[in-house]
N, C-alpha and C positions, 0 to 999 in steps of 0.2 A: 261199088258203093263206098262212100267215105264215112267212117264211123268214129265218133268221139266218145270216149269214156270219161265221165266226170267222177273224180274220187276226192276224198279229203286229203290223203297223203300220196306222195309219189308212188307209182306202181313199180315195185321191185319184185321180181319173180320168186325170190326166196324169203320174203318177209310178209307176215300177216296172213289173214284169211281172205279178206276181200281183195287185197292186192294180188295174191296168188291166183285166185279164181279169175280175176280180171285179166291177168297175164295169160292164163290158159285159154280163155275165150278169145283174146286178141290173137294168139298164135293160130287158133283154128280159123278165125275170120281171114287172116292173112293167107293161110293155106288155101282158102277158097277164092282168093284173088281180090279181096277187099283191102282198102287202105284204112289203117287204124291209127288213131292218135290218143294220147292221154292228156287230160287236163286235171291238175290238182290245185286246190286252193290253200294248201299249207306247204310252204317250202321248208324242207328239213335238210339243213346243211350236211349232216352226216350221210345223207342218201344221195347227194348230188354226184358223187363219183361212181355210182353203180351203173351197170349195164342195163339198159332198158330195151324191151322188145320193140317198142314204138317210140316215135318222137314224143317227148314229154314237154308240156307247156304248163306254166304257172300263172294263175290270176288270183290274187288275194283280195280280200275286202278293202285293203288299203290302196290297191291299184285303181286306176280309172277303168274299172270293169265294165261300165256302161258303154264304153267305146271299144275296149280291148276284146271283149267276148264276141260281140257281133262281127268285129273285124276278123277274128280267128275263124269263125264259122264261114265267113265269106271267102277268105283266102284259101282255106282247105276244102271248100265246097262240101261241107258236111251235110249228109243226107239223114243220118240217124245219130241220136245222142242216147247213150246208155248211162243213166245216172245211177251210180253205185252208192251214193251217200245221201242220207236225208239230213238236211240242215237248212237253216234259214238262208244261208248264203247260196246254197245250191238252188233253192227256190227263187231267189232273186235272179240268178243267172238264167234259169229256165224261163222266167217271165220275159226275158229279152230275146228268146229264141223265135226266129221267124216261123210263121205257120206252115211253111212248106217243109220244115225239118221235123221228122218224127222223133218222139221222145219216149223212151222206155225207162221207167224208174224201178229199181229193185230195192226192197226193204230188207236189210240184213240184220235184224234184231228181233227180240221178242216183242210181239205186238202190244202186249199189255204190261210191259215191264215198268215197275216203279222201284227206284233205288231204295234199298233198305227193307223192301217187302217181298215176301215170297209170292209167286203167282200160282193160284189154284186154277186148274183146268177142269 
């Protein structure tokens, strides 16, 4: 299976929470014989020289994403997308995903969070 993780920032195994978890999942999928790729939509120059577990691609809202994203899916023969970030740009990308590609979205935040207000459960 060919798996593409979509994240906001590049996946570096020693930085962040979502990035570290994504890297751990990628390593396990690779150990099981799957091909795994990372796609982030924010390029961070200070992270470009880091070692990545998987091939890392970048597509930003300023790029021609309506052509680049489907091209990437086709070239890498992606079967499954694991969306690790909820954002309007991620939603735009996912809308361009062919119906034969499965999508799994993970929400890594407080579901009822409002900045400046405490959440009562």
